[in-house]
C-alpha positions as CSV (number, residue, x, y, z in Angstrom):
1,M,84.4,87.2,113.5
2,K,86.5,84.2,112.9
3,P,89.9,84.3,110.7
4,E,88.2,82.1,108.0
5,E,85.1,84.3,107.7
6,R,87.2,87.2,106.9
7,L,88.9,85.5,103.5
8,I,86.9,85.4,100.5
9,V,88.6,83.2,97.8
10,A,87.7,84.3,94.1
11,A,86.9,81.3,91.9
12,D,88.1,83.0,88.7
13,F,88.6,80.8,85.5
14,D,89.6,81.3,81.9
15,P,87.3,79.2,79.7
16,R,90.1,79.5,77.0
17,K,92.4,77.5,79.5
18,V,89.9,75.1,81.1
19,G,87.4,74.0,78.1
20,G,84.9,76.8,77.9
21,K,82.1,77.2,79.8
22,H,81.5,73.6,81.0
23,G,85.2,73.7,81.9
24,V,84.7,77.0,83.9
25,I,81.9,75.8,86.1
26,K,83.5,72.3,86.7
27,S,86.7,74.1,88.0
28,V,84.4,76.5,90.2
29,M,82.8,73.1,91.6
30,K,86.0,71.4,92.1
31,L,87.6,74.4,94.2
32,V,84.3,74.5,96.1
33,R,84.7,70.8,97.3
34,Q,88.5,71.2,97.6
35,L,87.5,74.2,100.0
36,Q,84.6,72.5,101.6
37,G,84.6,73.2,105.6
38,T,87.2,75.7,105.7
39,G,84.5,78.0,106.4
40,V,85.7,80.5,103.7
41,Y,83.2,82.5,101.1
42,I,83.7,81.5,97.4
43,K,83.3,84.5,95.3
44,V,82.1,84.0,91.4
45,N,81.2,86.3,89.0
46,S,81.9,85.4,85.2
47,A,81.0,81.6,86.1
48,L,77.4,83.0,87.7
49,R,77.0,85.3,84.4
50,A,77.4,82.3,82.2
51,Q,75.7,79.7,84.2
52,G,72.9,81.2,86.0
53,Y,71.7,82.1,89.5
54,G,71.4,78.1,89.8
55,L,75.1,77.8,90.6
56,I,74.4,79.9,93.8
57,D,71.9,76.8,94.9
58,E,74.5,74.2,93.6
59,M,77.3,75.8,95.6
60,H,75.2,76.3,98.7
61,G,74.6,72.2,98.3
62,E,77.9,71.8,98.9
63,G,77.9,73.8,102.1
64,V,79.9,76.7,101.2
65,R,79.1,80.3,101.9
66,V,78.8,82.4,98.4
67,F,79.8,85.9,97.3
68,A,77.8,86.9,94.0
69,D,80.1,89.6,92.5
70,L,78.0,90.8,89.8
71,K,78.7,94.4,90.4
72,L,75.2,95.4,89.4
73,I,74.5,98.7,87.9
74,D,71.4,99.8,86.2
75,I,68.6,102.1,86.9
76,P,66.6,101.6,90.3
77,N,63.9,99.6,88.9
78,T,65.9,97.0,86.8
79,M,68.5,96.8,89.9
80,E,65.2,96.1,92.4
81,T,64.1,93.3,89.8
82,D,67.9,91.6,90.0
83,G,67.7,92.0,93.9
84,A,63.9,90.1,93.6
85,L,65.7,87.2,91.2
86,L,68.5,86.7,93.9
87,A,66.3,86.7,96.7
88,E,65.3,83.1,95.6
89,C,68.9,81.9,96.3
90,K,70.1,84.1,98.9
91,P,73.6,84.7,98.3
92,E,75.3,85.7,101.4
93,L,77.4,88.5,99.7
94,L,76.5,90.5,96.6
95,T,78.2,93.5,95.0
96,V,76.5,96.5,93.5
97,M,78.5,99.3,91.6
98,C,78.3,102.7,93.9
99,A,78.0,104.3,90.6
100,A,74.9,103.5,90.0
101,G,73.6,105.7,92.7
102,I,71.8,105.8,96.0
103,D,68.5,104.8,94.9
104,G,69.7,101.9,92.8
105,M,71.7,100.6,95.7
106,H,69.1,100.9,98.2
107,A,66.5,99.0,95.6
108,V,68.8,95.8,95.9
109,Q,69.3,96.0,99.7
110,K,65.6,96.4,100.0
111,T,64.8,93.3,98.4
112,L,67.7,91.3,100.0
113,P,67.5,92.0,103.5
114,D,69.2,89.0,104.5
115,T,72.3,89.5,102.1
116,N,75.1,91.7,102.9
117,V,75.3,94.1,100.0
118,L,78.8,95.5,99.2
119,G,79.2,98.9,97.2
120,V,82.1,98.8,94.6
121,T,83.7,102.0,94.8
122,V,87.1,102.4,92.6
123,L,88.0,99.3,91.0
124,T,91.5,98.1,92.3
125,S,92.9,97.9,88.8
126,L,92.5,101.7,88.2
127,N,95.6,103.8,88.7
128,E,95.3,107.4,89.7
129,E,95.7,108.8,86.1
130,E,92.8,106.4,85.2
131,C,90.7,107.4,88.1
132,Q,91.0,111.1,87.5
133,A,90.1,110.3,83.7
134,I,86.9,108.6,84.9
135,F,85.7,110.2,88.1
136,S,87.9,113.6,88.0
137,C,89.3,112.9,91.4
138,S,91.9,111.0,93.2
139,T,91.4,107.4,94.2
140,K,91.2,108.3,97.8
141,A,88.7,111.3,97.4
142,G,86.4,108.9,94.6
143,V,86.5,106.3,97.3
144,L,85.1,108.4,100.1
145,R,82.7,110.0,97.8
146,F,81.5,106.4,96.8
147,A,81.5,105.4,100.6
148,R,79.2,108.1,101.7
149,M,76.4,107.1,98.9
150,A,76.8,103.4,100.1
151,K,75.9,104.8,103.7
152,L,73.0,107.0,102.5
153,A,71.7,103.9,100.3
154,G,71.4,101.7,103.7
155,L,74.5,99.3,102.9
156,G,76.6,98.2,105.4
157,D,79.6,97.0,103.2
158,L,81.7,98.4,101.0
159,I,84.6,97.0,98.3
160,L,87.8,99.3,98.3
161,S,91.5,99.1,97.7
162,P,93.5,97.8,100.6
163,K,95.4,101.1,100.3
164,E,92.4,103.0,101.0
165,V,90.9,101.1,103.9
166,E,92.6,103.1,106.6
167,I,91.2,106.1,105.3
168,V,87.4,105.1,105.2
169,N,88.2,103.2,108.5
170,N,88.9,106.8,110.3
171,R,85.7,108.0,109.2
172,F,83.9,106.5,112.2
173,E,80.6,108.2,111.3
174,L,80.3,106.0,108.0
175,G,80.5,102.6,110.3
176,L,80.8,100.4,107.1
177,S,82.2,96.7,107.0
178,L,85.4,97.1,104.7
179,N,86.3,94.3,102.1
180,T,89.3,94.4,100.2
181,P,90.7,92.8,96.8
182,G,94.0,93.5,95.4
183,I,95.5,91.2,98.3
184,R,98.6,89.2,97.8
185,P,100.0,86.9,100.5
186,K,103.5,87.2,101.1
187,W,104.2,83.8,99.9
188,S,102.7,84.2,96.3
189,I,104.0,85.6,93.3
190,V,101.4,86.0,90.2
191,E,103.1,86.8,86.6
192,G,101.1,89.4,84.7
193,D,99.3,90.8,88.0
194,D,96.5,93.2,87.1
195,Q,96.4,94.9,90.3
196,S,97.6,98.2,90.7
197,R,96.9,98.9,94.8
198,V,97.8,95.9,96.5
199,L,98.8,94.9,100.2
200,T,99.5,91.8,101.7
201,P,96.5,90.1,104.3
202,H,98.6,91.1,107.2
203,Q,98.8,94.8,106.1
204,A,95.3,94.9,105.2
205,I,93.9,93.4,108.3
206,Q,96.2,95.9,110.3
207,N,94.8,99.0,108.2
208,G,91.2,97.9,109.3
209,A,90.2,95.6,106.5
210,T,87.1,93.3,107.5
211,R,87.2,90.7,104.7
212,I,89.9,90.3,102.0
213,V,89.6,88.9,98.5
214,I,92.2,86.5,97.1
215,G,92.0,84.7,93.8
216,R,95.0,83.5,91.7
217,P,97.4,82.9,94.7
218,I,94.9,80.2,96.1
219,V,92.9,79.3,93.0
220,Q,96.3,78.5,91.0
221,A,98.1,76.7,94.1
222,D,99.0,73.2,93.6
223,N,97.0,72.6,96.8
224,P,94.2,75.5,97.5
225,R,93.3,74.1,100.7
226,D,96.8,74.5,102.0
227,A,96.9,77.9,100.5
228,V,93.7,79.1,102.5
229,Q,95.3,77.7,105.7
230,R,98.6,79.5,105.0
231,T,96.5,82.8,104.1
232,L,94.5,82.3,107.4
233,D,98.0,82.2,109.3
234,E,98.7,85.5,107.7
235,I,95.1,86.8,108.7
236,E,95.4,85.6,112.2
237,Q,99.1,87.3,112.5
238,G,97.5,90.6,111.6
239,L,94.5,90.0,113.9
240,A,96.9,89.6,116.7
241,E,98.6,93.0,115.9
242,V,95.6,95.1,115.7
């Protein structure tokens, strides 16, 4: 896998700061055009829910890979319907919540055989106390529990904190691709950061991450394309030391 195929850029924009829904979509497409040809994935979630799946087609029309971060969770029949609707626009990556259960995750993957469906384990914004309150276990135990469920559902990919990557990576029987949000490049400083468990790209790749997700450090940069290149340099350094 090339370095650029390991980087996912989160196209997250606050409608209150960019002129509402139309400003968000305009900002997403501006970022898409700024990063054309870099080979990275562009992740959309709130914008996709606001605009509809046609946004995926529009992004594909600009020649970029699309990560539909919908975090699907519902009963299996509804999740299968979600998958069937998404099959028309074929996002390269899609998220489902592992908490939806094995049957729900499997239903989505069955309807999207050409999409990498990623099971979301424990959100990176949760700390240990919150994880105990919600799942009655530590973050590590929760991630492993959900990883096993994703494997049983037939998924090949997982979303997890960079600090849990090494734990899952050591469970060779799982054989899952590990995708990590909560990544902050060495050169970035983000005020008001809401990610509780973070690592640098270099550290995450060394720990065994397959792909990394970065949002604000790139999206809010004066030159997002330059920020992508600097991040790819860190990824390459990590790969060289694995």
